[in-house]
Backbone as CSV, one residue per row, in Angstrom:
resi,resn,N_x,N_y,N_z,CA_x,CA_y,CA_z,C_x,C_y,C_z
1,UNK,29.628,18.985,57.102,29.941,19.140,55.711,30.395,17.817,55.096
2,UNK,31.148,17.034,55.852,31.618,15.737,55.367,30.443,14.801,55.087
3,UNK,29.432,14.790,55.990,28.248,13.939,55.779,27.545,14.336,54.485
4,UNK,27.452,15.619,54.235,26.779,16.116,53.042,27.491,15.616,51.789
5,UNK,28.828,15.659,51.754,29.593,15.192,50.607,29.426,13.685,50.425
6,UNK,29.392,12.942,51.521,29.193,11.495,51.423,27.819,11.167,50.853
7,UNK,26.818,11.902,51.295,25.460,11.675,50.802,25.404,11.979,49.304
8,UNK,26.015,13.072,48.886,26.035,13.411,47.464,26.774,12.353,46.648
9,UNK,27.891,11.871,47.164,28.652,10.839,46.465,27.842,9.557,46.348
10,UNK,27.131,9.193,47.406,26.297,7.990,47.369,25.154,8.158,46.377
11,UNK,24.534,9.328,46.364,23.427,9.588,45.427,23.927,9.527,43.985
12,UNK,25.121,10.068,43.737,25.685,10.023,42.387,25.969,8.593,41.964
13,UNK,26.454,7.763,42.890,26.739,6.358,42.570,25.460,5.603,42.249
14,UNK,24.399,5.851,43.015,23.110,5.202,42.764,22.554,5.642,41.424
15,UNK,22.638,6.930,41.131,22.141,7.439,39.851,22.907,6.833,38.691
16,UNK,24.227,6.719,38.835,25.036,6.123,37.767,24.684,4.659,37.563
17,UNK,24.467,3.933,38.642,24.078,2.521,38.529,22.704,2.404,37.915
18,UNK,21.804,3.304,38.262,20.451,3.280,37.709,20.432,3.542,36.223
19,UNK,21.400,4.306,35.725,21.459,4.596,34.296,21.780,3.358,33.480
20,UNK,22.334,2.330,34.130,22.679,1.109,33.414,21.540,0.113,33.371
21,UNK,20.474,0.375,34.105,19.341,-0.537,34.169,18.334,-0.134,33.107
22,UNK,17.825,-1.053,32.309,16.840,-0.696,31.280,15.600,-0.075,31.919
23,UNK,15.041,0.925,31.249,13.852,1.594,31.758,12.617,0.748,31.545
24,UNK,12.634,-0.146,30.579,11.475,-0.967,30.267,11.854,-2.432,30.349
25,UNK,11.082,-3.193,31.128,11.335,-4.624,31.214,10.101,-5.435,30.877
26,UNK,9.040,-4.753,30.412,7.807,-5.465,30.085,8.058,-6.404,28.915
27,UNK,7.468,-7.569,28.989,7.642,-8.556,27.920,6.901,-8.108,26.682
28,UNK,7.508,-8.285,25.543,6.859,-7.941,24.284,5.860,-9.025,23.929
29,UNK,4.804,-8.641,23.241,3.799,-9.578,22.744,4.508,-10.580,21.834
30,UNK,4.134,-11.835,21.897,4.839,-12.865,21.126,4.829,-12.561,19.635
31,UNK,3.788,-11.878,19.144,3.729,-11.539,17.727,4.563,-10.301,17.420
32,UNK,4.897,-9.528,18.447,5.663,-8.306,18.267,7.034,-8.505,18.885
33,UNK,8.068,-8.258,18.134,9.410,-8.446,18.661,10.090,-7.099,18.791
34,UNK,9.859,-6.430,19.907,10.513,-5.164,20.181,11.928,-5.449,20.655
35,UNK,12.882,-4.620,20.291,14.257,-4.868,20.719,14.380,-4.788,22.231
36,UNK,15.160,-5.668,22.803,15.385,-5.701,24.242,16.602,-4.852,24.586
37,UNK,16.502,-4.114,25.675,17.638,-3.322,26.138,18.466,-4.165,27.093
38,UNK,19.755,-4.019,27.002,20.641,-4.692,27.942,21.378,-3.629,28.731
39,UNK,21.951,-4.018,29.848,22.658,-3.068,30.698,23.701,-2.318,29.890
40,UNK,23.701,-1.003,30.053,24.690,-0.185,29.377,24.278,0.287,27.999
41,UNK,23.104,-0.105,27.507,22.665,0.349,26.190,21.600,1.414,26.349
42,UNK,21.389,2.180,25.304,20.350,3.196,25.322,19.000,2.521,25.141
43,UNK,18.009,2.951,25.890,16.674,2.362,25.813,15.811,3.223,24.906
44,UNK,15.224,2.614,23.888,14.342,3.305,22.953,12.917,3.163,23.441
45,UNK,12.184,4.270,23.486,10.785,4.232,23.880,9.982,3.662,22.720
46,UNK,9.337,2.536,22.932,8.549,1.899,21.889,7.171,2.543,21.894
47,UNK,6.795,3.170,20.806,5.504,3.843,20.743,4.448,2.893,20.209
48,UNK,3.209,3.313,20.298,2.087,2.476,19.887,2.161,2.118,18.399
49,UNK,2.880,2.875,17.599,2.926,2.581,16.165,3.647,1.270,15.877
50,UNK,4.412,0.763,16.835,5.145,-0.482,16.644,4.347,-1.708,17.065
51,UNK,3.132,-1.525,17.532,2.360,-2.613,18.129,1.077,-2.887,17.372
52,UNK,0.559,-4.077,17.544,-0.766,-4.419,17.038,-1.800,-4.003,18.088
53,UNK,-3.097,-4.111,17.774,-4.151,-3.625,18.668,-4.059,-4.201,20.084
54,UNK,-3.940,-5.521,20.212,-3.924,-6.146,21.538,-2.748,-5.647,22.364
55,UNK,-1.576,-5.557,21.756,-0.392,-5.096,22.483,-0.498,-3.614,22.832
56,UNK,-1.136,-2.824,21.962,-1.340,-1.405,22.254,-2.225,-1.240,23.481
57,UNK,-3.320,-2.003,23.549,-4.215,-1.935,24.705,-3.498,-2.402,25.967
58,UNK,-2.732,-3.497,25.863,-1.992,-3.995,27.024,-0.993,-2.965,27.542
59,UNK,-0.266,-2.336,26.653,0.798,-1.421,27.061,0.293,-0.028,27.420
60,UNK,-0.700,0.491,26.690,-1.118,1.874,26.864,-2.542,2.031,27.382
61,UNK,-3.181,0.932,27.823,-4.536,1.017,28.360,-4.603,2.007,29.502
62,UNK,-5.741,2.619,29.673,-5.970,3.611,30.731,-5.180,4.896,30.529
63,UNK,-4.915,5.279,29.287,-4.271,6.570,29.041,-5.289,7.640,28.688
64,UNK,-6.545,7.250,28.547,-7.613,8.223,28.359,-7.943,8.603,26.940
65,UNK,-7.501,7.822,25.948,-7.773,8.196,24.565,-8.435,7.056,23.794
66,UNK,-9.064,7.437,22.710,-9.484,6.481,21.701,-8.486,6.660,20.558
67,UNK,-7.856,5.586,20.135,-6.890,5.642,19.038,-7.532,5.069,17.791
68,UNK,-7.490,5.821,16.711,-8.122,5.447,15.457,-7.032,5.322,14.394
69,UNK,-7.089,4.238,13.619,-6.046,3.926,12.638,-6.638,3.801,11.242
70,UNK,-5.836,4.143,10.240,-6.290,3.999,8.857,-5.858,2.668,8.255
71,UNK,-5.222,1.824,9.069,-4.816,0.487,8.624,-5.380,-0.564,9.565
72,UNK,-5.438,-1.790,9.123,-5.967,-2.890,9.937,-5.027,-3.205,11.100
73,UNK,-5.597,-3.764,12.154,-4.892,-4.235,13.343,-3.997,-3.168,13.969
74,UNK,-4.464,-1.915,13.947,-3.772,-0.790,14.588,-2.343,-0.629,14.080
75,UNK,-2.112,-0.961,12.813,-0.770,-0.860,12.232,-0.425,0.594,11.949
76,UNK,0.840,0.915,12.085,1.304,2.275,11.861,0.942,3.173,13.027
77,UNK,1.155,4.449,12.861,0.800,5.419,13.904,-0.700,5.672,13.865
78,UNK,-1.266,5.946,15.021,-2.688,6.307,15.071,-2.874,7.615,14.322
79,UNK,-3.856,7.659,13.423,-4.101,8.899,12.697,-4.819,9.894,13.599
80,UNK,-5.419,9.389,14.671,-6.141,10.244,15.601,-6.087,9.623,16.988
81,UNK,-5.723,10.436,17.991,-5.786,10.039,19.400,-6.618,11.108,20.084
82,UNK,-7.807,10.749,20.514,-8.739,11.748,21.029,-9.222,11.392,22.422
83,UNK,-9.277,12.366,23.292,-9.731,12.162,24.669,-11.151,12.670,24.886
84,UNK,-11.730,13.328,23.875,-13.103,13.816,24.034,-13.927,13.480,22.791
85,UNK,-15.135,13.994,22.741,-16.036,13.726,21.618,-15.569,14.474,20.372
86,UNK,-15.867,13.923,19.221,-15.584,14.588,17.957,-16.791,14.365,17.055
87,UNK,-17.599,15.392,16.899,-18.876,15.249,16.200,-18.763,15.228,14.686
88,UNK,-17.603,15.622,14.137,-17.466,15.613,12.689,-15.984,15.648,12.324
89,UNK,-15.441,14.515,11.919,-14.022,14.443,11.562,-13.679,15.397,10.429
90,UNK,-14.641,15.715,9.585,-14.390,16.577,8.441,-14.222,18.037,8.790
91,UNK,-14.570,18.442,10.028,-14.529,19.870,10.335,-13.694,20.220,11.566
92,UNK,-12.813,19.357,11.986,-11.944,19.745,13.092,-11.980,18.767,14.243
93,UNK,-11.404,19.191,15.362,-11.246,18.306,16.497,-9.940,17.544,16.347
94,UNK,-9.710,16.586,17.212,-8.478,15.794,17.135,-8.461,14.938,15.862
95,UNK,-9.622,14.431,15.468,-9.754,13.670,14.217,-10.263,14.658,13.180
96,UNK,-9.487,14.894,12.143,-9.888,15.937,11.202,-9.417,15.674,9.786
97,UNK,-10.020,16.370,8.876,-9.620,16.345,7.481,-9.554,14.958,6.885
98,UNK,-8.342,14.477,6.628,-8.132,13.185,5.994,-8.558,12.005,6.845
99,UNK,-8.825,12.231,8.148,-9.267,11.141,9.020,-10.711,10.736,8.718
100,UNK,-11.468,11.636,8.110,-12.872,11.375,7.830,-13.018,10.211,6.855
101,UNK,-13.841,9.258,7.219,-14.113,8.082,6.382,-12.856,7.300,6.025
102,UNK,-11.911,7.197,6.956,-10.664,6.493,6.681,-10.285,5.503,7.787
103,UNK,-11.202,5.196,8.694,-10.895,4.326,9.827,-11.002,2.858,9.449
104,UNK,-9.931,2.094,9.737,-9.930,0.650,9.499,-9.805,-0.157,10.782
105,UNK,-9.299,0.461,11.867,-9.208,-0.215,13.164,-9.189,0.836,14.271
106,UNK,-9.445,0.396,15.510,-9.494,1.331,16.639,-9.183,0.594,17.937
107,UNK,-8.627,1.318,18.903,-8.332,0.771,20.231,-8.811,1.772,21.278
108,UNK,-9.623,1.309,22.223,-10.140,2.168,23.277,-9.211,2.086,24.487
109,UNK,-8.452,3.137,24.714,-7.507,3.212,25.821,-8.039,4.126,26.922
110,UNK,-9.365,4.242,26.991,-9.999,5.154,27.941,-9.764,4.797,29.400
111,UNK,-9.968,5.805,30.255,-9.872,5.595,31.695,-11.081,4.837,32.184
112,UNK,-10.902,4.068,33.225,-12.017,3.385,33.860,-12.831,4.433,34.609
113,UNK,-14.094,4.457,34.350,-14.938,5.463,34.985,-16.380,5.302,34.580
114,UNK,-17.105,6.363,34.757,-18.528,6.330,34.504,-18.839,6.249,33.007
115,UNK,-18.148,7.015,32.205,-18.361,7.008,30.747,-17.027,6.675,30.104
116,UNK,-16.840,5.404,29.736,-15.528,4.990,29.234,-15.584,4.161,27.958
117,UNK,-16.740,4.097,27.324,-16.890,3.410,26.046,-17.011,4.467,24.943
118,UNK,-16.807,4.060,23.693,-16.867,5.009,22.577,-17.823,4.478,21.514
119,UNK,-18.757,5.332,21.101,-19.688,4.996,20.018,-19.192,5.681,18.750
120,UNK,-19.094,4.921,17.669,-18.668,5.449,16.380,-19.878,5.601,15.468
121,UNK,-19.835,6.630,14.620,-20.941,6.935,13.724,-20.454,7.145,12.302
122,UNK,-21.347,6.806,11.380,-21.178,7.184,9.979,-21.918,8.505,9.861
123,UNK,-21.239,9.554,9.510,-21.838,10.888,9.516,-21.648,11.535,10.880
124,UNK,-22.113,12.765,10.995,-21.964,13.523,12.228,-23.046,13.135,13.228
125,UNK,-22.650,12.714,14.438,-23.660,12.344,15.437,-24.424,13.562,15.932
126,UNK,-23.884,14.772,15.711,-24.563,15.991,16.155,-25.830,16.238,15.333
127,UNK,-25.854,15.726,14.118,-27.038,15.872,13.267,-27.724,14.515,13.183
128,UNK,-28.695,14.298,14.041,-29.314,12.974,14.154,-29.864,12.459,12.834
129,UNK,-30.272,13.332,11.953,-30.794,12.891,10.660,-29.703,12.477,9.692
130,UNK,-28.441,12.791,10.022,-27.340,12.510,9.103,-26.410,11.406,9.596
131,UNK,-26.694,10.816,10.755,-25.748,9.832,11.289,-26.362,8.444,11.413
132,UNK,-25.497,7.457,11.314,-25.861,6.065,11.536,-24.846,5.497,12.506
133,UNK,-25.338,4.879,13.549,-24.438,4.299,14.538,-23.760,3.067,13.939
134,UNK,-22.422,3.043,13.998,-21.656,1.911,13.481,-21.477,0.852,14.561
135,UNK,-21.123,1.280,15.756,-20.914,0.340,16.845,-20.350,1.028,18.074
136,UNK,-20.290,0.281,19.167,-19.793,0.799,20.429,-18.586,-0.039,20.867
137,UNK,-17.491,0.630,21.160,-16.243,-0.025,21.541,-16.008,0.191,23.033
138,UNK,-16.005,-0.893,23.788,-15.823,-0.813,25.244,-14.379,-0.487,25.610
139,UNK,-14.206,0.105,26.788,-12.875,0.437,27.293,-12.029,-0.834,27.366
140,UNK,-10.806,-0.765,26.866,-9.908,-1.909,26.881,-10.096,-2.862,25.716
141,UNK,-11.075,-2.579,24.860,-11.309,-3.428,23.690,-10.772,-2.736,22.433
142,UNK,-10.775,-3.472,21.344,-10.278,-2.937,20.084,-10.979,-3.632,18.931
143,UNK,-10.969,-2.975,17.804,-11.437,-3.555,16.552,-10.228,-3.644,15.632
144,UNK,-9.853,-4.848,15.232,-8.691,-5.007,14.363,-9.035,-4.748,12.900
145,UNK,-10.308,-4.865,12.559,-10.712,-4.720,11.167,-12.173,-4.328,11.122
146,UNK,-12.484,-3.202,10.514,-13.869,-2.750,10.421,-14.515,-3.175,9.109
147,UNK,-14.149,-4.325,8.582,-14.713,-4.800,7.320,-16.122,-5.370,7.458
148,UNK,-16.705,-5.351,8.657,-18.053,-5.862,8.824,-19.056,-4.795,8.400
149,UNK,-20.060,-5.217,7.699,-21.105,-4.293,7.252,-20.534,-3.149,6.433
150,UNK,-21.011,-1.963,6.713,-20.554,-0.776,5.988,-19.635,0.064,6.859
151,UNK,-18.959,-0.559,7.828,-18.164,0.193,8.800,-16.802,0.648,8.279
152,UNK,-16.108,-0.184,7.485,-14.753,0.149,7.073,-14.725,1.429,6.236
153,UNK,-13.834,2.323,6.604,-13.668,3.606,5.918,-14.954,4.416,5.835
154,UNK,-15.772,4.344,6.888,-16.990,5.142,6.897,-17.189,5.898,8.210
155,UNK,-16.245,5.805,9.144,-16.388,6.504,10.430,-16.168,7.997,10.218
156,UNK,-17.122,8.799,10.712,-17.042,10.249,10.576,-17.107,10.979,11.908
157,UNK,-17.449,10.253,12.991,-17.532,10.903,14.296,-17.548,9.845,15.398
158,UNK,-17.276,10.298,16.617,-17.350,9.402,17.782,-17.710,10.222,19.019
159,UNK,-18.269,9.525,19.995,-18.528,10.179,21.279,-18.379,9.164,22.402
160,UNK,-17.881,9.654,23.547,-17.727,8.809,24.731,-19.101,8.592,25.337
161,UNK,-19.384,7.365,25.701,-20.704,7.001,26.214,-20.564,5.706,27.004
162,UNK,-21.668,5.023,27.191,-21.677,3.672,27.764,-22.340,2.756,26.753
163,UNK,-21.699,1.644,26.442,-22.303,0.673,25.537,-23.495,0.044,26.246
164,UNK,-24.543,-0.234,25.486,-25.720,-0.885,26.100,-25.408,-2.297,26.558
């Protein structure tokens, strides 16, 4: 019984010491200044909304989603985080309603695997006569600004695929 109490006391001491160690020690991107935790302070979970595209991919890569933003350089919260295909933002799925034709940037946080790239379309890709391919975003890559061509604010659907 004495050994059991000693083990519990030791475990409690380790747990108490662990509570003083910051949960996150990853360096912040030089352009992003996230607050640093020091011993004895509460650690705030920094979400993707606080980061630019490159830092979002670095921190959250391989989480299995495509993150779509209505602002440039992945600013603000992602308006859509989707792990599967979405054939029409206007009619449901993870990207829906106001997300239709409102994309200004995107970050591919997909898992490494056989199909890990994302193709974006103007219009619904399910209706081949109504869609135009905008581009293909490889896993781990991002678009900070879709102002090229007719891409900005024209994305209506996406599907996981392999870029050519």
